[in-house]
C-alpha positions as CSV (number, residue, x, y, z in Angstrom):
1,M,49.5,3.7,-12.5
2,S,47.2,5.9,-15.1
3,K,44.8,8.3,-14.0
4,Y,42.1,6.1,-16.4
5,T,43.3,2.8,-14.8
6,H,42.8,4.7,-11.3
7,S,39.6,6.0,-12.1
8,R,38.8,3.0,-13.6
9,S,39.8,0.9,-10.2
10,L,37.8,3.4,-8.5
11,F,34.4,2.4,-10.5
12,S,35.0,-0.8,-10.2
13,F,35.4,-0.6,-6.4
14,R,32.2,1.3,-6.1
15,G,30.3,-0.7,-8.1
16,L,31.0,-3.6,-5.9
17,T,31.1,-1.3,-2.8
18,E,27.2,-1.1,-3.6
19,R,26.8,-4.3,-4.6
20,S,28.2,-5.6,-1.2
21,V,26.1,-3.1,0.3
22,K,22.9,-4.2,-1.6
23,L,23.8,-8.0,-0.7
24,L,24.5,-7.2,2.9
25,S,21.1,-5.1,3.4
26,R,19.0,-8.3,2.1
27,F,20.8,-10.3,4.3
28,V,20.0,-8.3,7.3
29,A,16.5,-7.9,6.3
30,Y,15.8,-11.4,5.7
31,N,17.1,-12.1,8.7
32,F,15.1,-9.7,10.6
33,Q,11.6,-10.9,9.1
34,H,13.1,-14.1,10.0
35,V,13.6,-13.5,13.6
36,Y,10.0,-11.1,13.8
37,Y,8.2,-14.4,12.6
38,R,9.9,-17.1,14.8
39,T,9.1,-14.3,17.8
40,K,5.7,-13.8,16.9
41,E,5.0,-17.7,16.4
42,S,6.1,-18.4,19.8
43,F,3.3,-16.0,21.3
44,G,0.8,-18.0,18.9
45,Q,0.6,-15.4,16.1
46,H,1.3,-17.3,12.9
47,K,2.0,-15.9,9.4
48,R,-1.7,-16.7,8.6
49,D,-2.7,-14.1,11.3
50,L,-0.6,-11.6,10.3
51,V,-1.5,-11.2,7.2
52,V,-5.5,-11.0,8.1
53,I,-4.3,-8.2,10.4
54,R,-2.3,-6.7,8.0
55,V,-5.0,-7.0,5.2
56,E,-7.1,-5.5,8.0
57,D,-5.2,-2.7,9.0
58,A,-5.1,-2.1,4.8
59,S,-8.7,-1.7,4.6
60,E,-9.5,0.4,7.7
61,S,-6.3,2.7,6.1
62,L,-8.1,2.7,2.5
63,Q,-11.1,3.5,4.2
64,E,-9.7,6.2,6.4
65,T,-8.3,7.7,3.1
66,K,-11.0,7.4,1.3
67,V,-12.9,9.9,4.0
68,Q,-10.2,11.8,3.6
69,F,-10.4,12.6,0.2
70,L,-13.8,13.4,0.4
71,D,-13.2,15.7,3.4
72,A,-11.0,17.2,1.0
73,L,-13.2,17.3,-2.3
74,E,-16.1,19.3,0.3
75,R,-13.6,22.0,1.0
76,F,-12.4,22.1,-2.5
77,K,-15.9,22.9,-3.1
78,S,-16.4,25.2,-0.4
79,V,-13.2,27.7,-1.3
80,V,-14.4,27.6,-4.9
81,N,-17.9,28.4,-4.2
82,V,-17.7,30.8,-1.1
83,K,-17.1,34.5,-2.0
84,S,-15.8,35.5,1.5
85,G,-13.0,35.1,3.2
86,S,-9.2,36.0,2.5
87,L,-7.9,34.3,-0.3
88,E,-4.8,33.2,2.2
89,D,-7.1,31.5,4.2
90,K,-8.2,28.9,1.5
91,Y,-5.2,28.5,0.3
92,K,-3.7,27.6,4.0
93,L,-7.3,25.6,3.9
94,L,-6.6,23.6,0.5
95,K,-2.5,23.0,1.4
96,Q,-3.9,21.4,4.8
97,Q,-5.9,19.1,2.9
98,F,-3.5,18.1,0.6
99,D,-0.8,17.8,3.2
100,F,-3.8,14.9,4.8
101,C,-4.5,13.2,1.7
102,N,-0.7,13.3,0.7
103,M,0.1,11.5,4.4
104,R,-3.3,9.1,4.1
105,S,-1.5,7.8,0.7
106,E,1.3,6.9,2.0
107,I,0.4,4.8,4.9
108,V,-2.0,3.1,2.1
109,N,1.5,2.4,0.5
110,N,3.3,1.0,3.3
111,K,0.6,-1.1,4.5
112,I,-0.1,-2.9,1.0
113,Q,4.3,-3.5,1.1
114,A,3.3,-5.1,4.5
115,I,1.1,-7.3,3.2
116,E,3.1,-8.3,0.3
117,E,6.2,-9.5,2.8
118,V,4.3,-11.5,4.9
119,S,1.5,-13.1,2.3
120,D,5.0,-13.9,0.5
121,A,6.3,-15.5,3.7
122,L,3.5,-17.3,4.1
123,F,3.0,-19.1,0.6
124,K,6.7,-19.9,0.7
125,E,5.9,-21.9,4.0
126,W,2.9,-23.4,2.9
127,E,4.5,-24.8,0.0
128,A,7.7,-25.9,1.7
129,E,5.5,-27.9,4.4
130,L,3.4,-29.6,2.2
131,N,6.2,-32.1,1.8
132,L,5.8,-32.9,5.4
133,Y,2.3,-35.0,4.7
134,T,2.3,-38.3,4.6
135,N,-1.6,-37.9,4.1
136,R,-1.9,-37.4,0.3
137,S,-5.5,-36.4,1.1
138,L,-4.9,-34.1,3.4
139,R,-1.8,-32.9,0.9
140,G,-4.0,-32.7,-1.8
141,Q,-6.3,-30.8,0.2
142,S,-3.4,-28.4,1.4
143,R,-2.2,-27.7,-2.0
144,Q,-5.6,-26.7,-3.2
145,Q,-6.4,-24.2,0.3
146,L,-2.5,-22.9,-1.6
147,K,-3.6,-22.2,-4.6
148,L,-7.3,-20.6,-3.7
149,S,-5.6,-18.6,-1.2
150,K,-3.1,-17.5,-3.9
151,Q,-6.0,-16.7,-6.1
152,H,-7.8,-14.5,-3.4
153,Y,-4.6,-12.8,-2.7
154,S,-3.9,-12.2,-6.4
155,R,-6.9,-10.0,-6.9
156,L,-7.0,-8.3,-3.4
157,I,-3.2,-7.2,-4.3
158,K,-4.2,-6.0,-7.9
159,A,-7.5,-4.3,-6.8
160,M,-5.1,-2.4,-3.8
161,L,-2.7,-1.5,-6.2
162,K,-5.0,0.1,-8.4
163,A,-6.6,2.2,-5.7
164,E,-2.9,3.0,-5.0
165,Q,-2.2,3.6,-8.8
166,K,-5.2,6.0,-8.7
167,I,-4.7,8.2,-5.3
168,Q,-1.3,9.7,-7.4
169,P,-3.0,11.2,-10.3
170,V,-5.9,12.8,-8.0
171,L,-3.0,13.9,-5.6
172,G,-1.1,15.3,-8.5
173,A,-4.0,17.5,-9.6
174,F,-4.8,18.4,-6.4
175,R,-0.9,19.9,-5.8
176,D,-1.0,21.6,-9.2
177,Q,-4.4,23.4,-7.7
178,V,-2.9,24.4,-4.5
179,L,0.6,25.5,-5.8
180,F,-1.2,27.6,-8.3
181,L,-3.4,29.6,-5.5
182,K,-0.5,30.1,-3.9
183,H,1.4,31.8,-6.4
184,N,-1.7,33.2,-7.7
185,L,-3.6,34.8,-4.5
186,N,-6.2,36.5,-6.3
187,A,-9.4,36.4,-7.9
188,N,-8.4,35.0,-11.5
189,A,-7.2,32.0,-9.0
190,I,-10.0,31.2,-7.9
191,A,-12.1,31.3,-11.1
192,A,-9.6,28.4,-12.6
193,L,-9.9,26.8,-9.7
194,Q,-13.6,26.3,-10.7
195,Q,-12.7,25.3,-14.0
196,E,-10.6,22.4,-12.9
197,F,-13.2,21.5,-9.8
198,S,-15.2,19.0,-12.1
199,E,-12.5,17.5,-12.9
200,I,-11.0,16.8,-9.8
201,C,-14.4,15.4,-8.5
202,F,-14.9,13.0,-11.5
203,D,-11.1,11.9,-10.8
204,I,-11.7,11.6,-6.9
205,S,-15.5,9.9,-7.6
206,Q,-13.1,7.3,-9.4
207,L,-10.7,7.1,-6.7
208,I,-13.7,5.9,-4.2
209,Q,-14.9,3.2,-6.5
210,A,-11.6,1.8,-6.8
211,M,-11.1,2.0,-3.1
212,E,-14.7,0.3,-2.2
213,R,-13.2,-2.7,-4.6
214,S,-10.2,-2.8,-2.8
215,I,-12.3,-2.9,0.5
216,A,-14.6,-5.4,-0.5
217,E,-11.6,-8.3,-1.8
218,A,-10.0,-7.3,1.6
219,N,-12.8,-8.3,3.5
220,H,-13.0,-11.2,1.4
221,Y,-9.8,-12.1,1.2
222,V,-9.9,-12.3,5.8
223,H,-13.2,-14.4,5.5
224,V,-11.3,-16.8,3.1
225,L,-8.2,-17.1,5.6
226,V,-10.4,-17.3,8.8
227,E,-12.3,-19.9,7.2
228,H,-9.0,-22.0,5.9
229,K,-7.7,-21.2,9.3
230,N,-10.7,-23.7,10.7
231,Q,-10.2,-26.6,8.3
232,P,-7.0,-29.4,8.9
233,S,-3.8,-27.0,9.5
234,L,-0.3,-28.0,8.2
235,P,1.8,-30.6,10.6
236,A,4.2,-29.6,12.6
237,A,7.5,-29.2,11.3
238,K,10.0,-31.1,13.1
């Protein structure tokens, strides 16, 4: 076998292996989710309840993130406006605030993914169970509820993703200033931070507004789901 043929075969094998690993990962993830949801349902927690819980968690996480960024803004203000104190201490303070904000942003991302995961499972199950109805009127009502729930969900995710997307530019600007201060621990660095302060203030204010809109959408979506829960339920699957 020539080196070319051997390399080509090895490349094909690696490609096949990578595809196999991806397929296996998806299979394992799907089965894990299936078992997870079945276990929750056996304890009386259905997918709709899990959606409510995860949306409330995400809303709370956004609120905590908002508070963290506001606190970071105040600390940033104290660094650029207060003349006393060592530059090293100021750097450590800003670095700590950046790390906190970065951690909060990762939590928000995980919460949004959790909502998307369980909502997708809920809507697929709901769609499939529409065929179990024998009463056309109830089937029509349930189909309309599903349509409205999807619309509310779409608005919620759009608002949350918009808020999340605004986090990264703010974190990027924050990281730049922290690194600049780290690399230039002198009075000139503080002067440079003062020039950037107004822009960062504006970015954070825009971020806060997006978070507040997202929190409002989350609260509304939870209200809609709870209302629908009190209406005629889907027939039990046999």
